[in-house]
C-alpha positions in Angstrom: 27.6 -50.4 18.0 27.5 -46.8 19.0 29.2 -47.7 22.3 32.3 -48.7 20.3 34.7 -45.9 19.5 34.5 -44.7 15.9 38.2 -45.6 15.2 37.6 -49.2 16.3 34.4 -49.4 14.2 36.4 -48.2 11.2 39.2 -50.6 11.8 36.8 -53.5 12.2 35.0 -52.6 9.0 38.2 -52.3 7.1 39.5 -55.7 8.2 36.1 -57.3 7.4 36.1 -55.5 4.0 39.6 -56.6 3.1 38.7 -60.3 3.8 35.5 -60.0 1.7 37.4 -58.1 -1.0 39.7 -61.1 -1.4 36.7 -63.2 -2.3 35.2 -60.5 -4.5 38.5 -60.2 -6.5 38.4 -64.0 -7.1 34.8 -63.6 -8.3 35.8 -60.8 -10.7 38.7 -62.8 -12.1 37.0 -66.2 -12.4 33.4 -65.6 -13.1 33.8 -64.2 -16.7 35.9 -67.3 -17.6 33.3 -69.7 -16.2 35.7 -71.0 -13.6 34.3 -72.0 -10.2 34.5 -69.2 -7.6 34.2 -71.4 -4.5 35.6 -74.7 -5.6 39.3 -75.5 -5.3 42.2 -73.7 -3.6 43.6 -70.3 -4.7 46.5 -70.8 -7.1 49.1 -68.8 -8.9 48.0 -67.9 -12.4 51.6 -68.5 -13.6 52.8 -71.8 -12.1 49.4 -73.1 -10.9 50.9 -73.7 -7.4 48.4 -73.8 -4.6 48.9 -70.7 -2.4 49.9 -71.2 1.2 47.9 -69.5 4.0 50.5 -66.8 4.6 50.3 -65.9 0.9 46.5 -65.2 1.2 46.5 -62.5 3.8 44.5 -59.6 2.3 46.6 -56.6 1.2 49.8 -57.6 3.1 50.6 -60.6 1.0 50.5 -58.6 -2.2 52.7 -55.9 -0.7 55.2 -58.2 0.9 55.7 -60.1 -2.4 55.6 -56.9 -4.5 52.7 -58.2 -6.5 54.4 -61.4 -7.7 54.3 -65.1 -7.0 56.9 -66.1 -4.3 57.9 -69.2 -6.4 57.8 -68.3 -10.1 57.8 -64.5 -10.0 54.7 -64.2 -12.2 52.8 -61.0 -11.9 49.6 -61.2 -9.7 46.6 -59.6 -11.2 46.4 -56.2 -9.5 42.6 -56.6 -9.2 43.2 -58.7 -6.1 45.0 -55.9 -4.2 42.7 -53.1 -5.6 39.5 -55.0 -4.7 40.7 -55.7 -1.2 41.8 -52.1 -0.7 38.5 -50.6 -2.0 36.4 -53.2 -0.1 38.3 -52.3 3.1 37.6 -48.6 2.4 33.9 -49.3 2.0 33.8 -51.3 5.2 35.7 -48.6 7.1 33.5 -45.8 5.8 30.3 -47.7 6.4 31.0 -48.4 10.1 32.6 -45.1 10.7 29.8 -42.9 9.5 26.8 -45.2 10.1 25.8 -47.7 12.8 23.6 -50.7 13.3 21.6 -52.0 10.4 22.4 -48.9 8.3 26.2 -49.6 8.5 25.8 -53.3 7.6 23.5 -52.5 4.8 25.8 -49.8 3.4 28.7 -52.2 3.5 26.9 -55.0 1.8 25.5 -52.7 -0.9 29.0 -51.2 -1.4 30.6 -54.6 -1.9 27.9 -55.7 -4.4 28.4 -52.5 -6.3 32.2 -52.9 -6.2 31.8 -56.2 -8.0 29.6 -54.6 -10.7 32.1 -51.7 -11.1 35.0 -54.1 -11.5 33.2 -56.3 -14.0 32.1 -53.4 -16.1 35.6 -51.9 -16.1 37.3 -55.1 -17.1 34.6 -56.8 -19.3 31.8 -54.2 -19.9 29.5 -56.6 -18.2 26.8 -56.0 -15.6 25.4 -59.4 -14.9 21.7 -59.9 -14.2 22.6 -62.2 -11.3 23.7 -59.1 -9.4 21.7 -56.2 -10.8 18.3 -57.9 -10.5 18.7 -59.1 -6.9 19.9 -55.6 -6.1 16.6 -54.2 -7.5 14.5 -56.7 -5.4 16.7 -56.1 -2.3 16.1 -52.4 -2.6 12.4 -52.9 -2.9 12.5 -55.2 0.2 14.5 -52.7 2.2 11.9 -50.0 1.5 9.6 -51.8 3.9 12.2 -51.5 6.7 12.9 -48.3 8.8 15.3 -46.1 7.1 14.5 -47.1 3.5 12.6 -45.1 0.9 8.8 -45.4 1.1 7.7 -48.6 -0.8 5.7 -46.7 -3.3 8.5 -44.3 -3.9 11.0 -47.2 -4.4 8.7 -49.0 -6.9 8.1 -45.8 -8.9 11.8 -44.9 -8.9 12.9 -48.4 -9.9 10.5 -48.3 -12.8 11.4 -44.8 -13.8 15.1 -45.5 -13.6 14.9 -48.4 -15.9 12.5 -46.7 -18.3 14.7 -43.5 -18.5 17.9 -45.2 -19.6 16.0 -47.8 -21.8 14.2 -45.0 -23.6 17.4 -43.0 -24.0 19.1 -46.0 -25.6 16.1 -46.6 -27.8 16.2 -43.0 -29.0 20.0 -43.2 -29.6 19.7 -46.4 -31.6 17.0 -44.8 -33.7 19.2 -41.8 -34.5 22.6 -43.5 -34.7 21.8 -47.1 -35.6 23.7 -48.6 -32.6 23.3 -48.9 -28.9 24.5 -46.1 -26.7 23.7 -47.8 -23.4 23.4 -51.5 -22.3 20.4 -52.9 -20.6 22.7 -53.6 -17.7 23.0 -49.9 -17.1 19.2 -49.5 -17.1 18.8 -52.4 -14.6 21.5 -50.9 -12.4 19.7 -47.5 -12.5 16.5 -49.3 -11.5 18.4 -50.7 -8.5 19.4 -47.1 -7.7 15.8 -46.1 -7.7 14.7 -49.1 -5.5 17.3 -48.3 -2.9 17.1 -44.5 -2.9 13.6 -43.5 -4.1 12.9 -41.1 -7.0 14.0 -37.9 -5.2 17.6 -39.0 -5.2 17.8 -40.5 -8.6 18.8 -37.1 -10.2 21.8 -36.9 -7.9 23.0 -40.4 -8.9 22.7 -39.6 -12.6 24.3 -36.2 -12.2 27.2 -37.5 -10.2 27.9 -40.5 -12.4 27.6 -38.5 -15.6 30.0 -35.8 -14.3 32.5 -38.4 -13.1 32.3 -40.2 -16.5 32.9 -36.9 -18.4 35.9 -36.1 -16.3 37.3 -39.5 -16.9 36.8 -39.1 -20.7 38.4 -35.7 -20.6 41.5 -37.0 -18.7 41.8 -39.9 -21.2 41.5 -37.5 -24.1 44.3 -35.3 -22.8 46.5 -38.3 -22.3 45.9 -40.4 -25.5 43.5 -38.4 -27.7 39.7 -38.3 -28.0 38.1 -41.8 -28.0 36.2 -43.0 -31.0 32.4 -42.6 -30.9 32.0 -46.3 -31.3 34.4 -47.2 -28.5 32.9 -48.9 -25.4 32.8 -47.0 -22.1 32.1 -48.6 -18.7 29.4 -46.1 -17.6 28.0 -48.7 -15.2 31.1 -48.5 -13.1 30.6 -44.8 -12.5 26.9 -45.4 -11.9 27.8 -48.1 -9.2 30.1 -45.7 -7.4 27.6 -42.9 -7.5 24.8 -45.1 -6.1 26.9 -45.9 -3.0 28.1 -42.4 -2.4 24.5 -41.1 -2.6 23.3 -43.9 -0.3 25.9 -43.0 2.4 25.1 -39.3 2.0 21.4 -39.9 1.9 20.4 -38.1 5.1 22.4 -34.9 4.1 20.9 -34.9 0.6 17.3 -35.4 1.8 17.9 -32.5 4.2 19.2 -30.4 1.3 16.1 -31.1 -0.8 13.8 -30.4 2.1 
């Protein structure tokens, strides 16, 4: 892979990411409504017409038709375009900055985290069918070259879950309601499994800072949110996990 020019690696990763992003968008849209993700052809949500091949080209079809169905003019859910765009960016960055198994792993991890982020943003849902396999995948990766030491990964996964679980338990005791969902704790356990305990503080710091900035921007635009209003912290956690994973070598050098 290193023999291929970086620009071509990035383009290849972007194309692959856009294609996979198209499937991920369908997953985000259909899964919460219990619709089949793989069965049946893609259809317009407005007129239910089966989409033709040229209407399924990632990114370009959405732009050419200006985000609307070519027949009925119904608005296409923007999650399709956004998921394809972000997945393309994940693929491009993974293959540009990394190579070999590390690049493939970074891309796969990023695409899985993209689904979690989108589901949390839209439905405040971090499904066990993604978070738990991510934990076990991280523990398995720790036995391969480039991963955290197996013991470090196991300790970090346990500590990550315990930290957010205990924080929520304490909050519930004080306020009488949940402050964090178990999905967040399981996702933080996955962060520990993939990164080891040394990098967990970076994930928590980055996700918390990003979440606070988002809340501040929203408060400036539409007023401070209610203390009982739901907030998709898992989305910020998912993004932070991937950023720290890609920057892992630099961060480990920084901490010695």
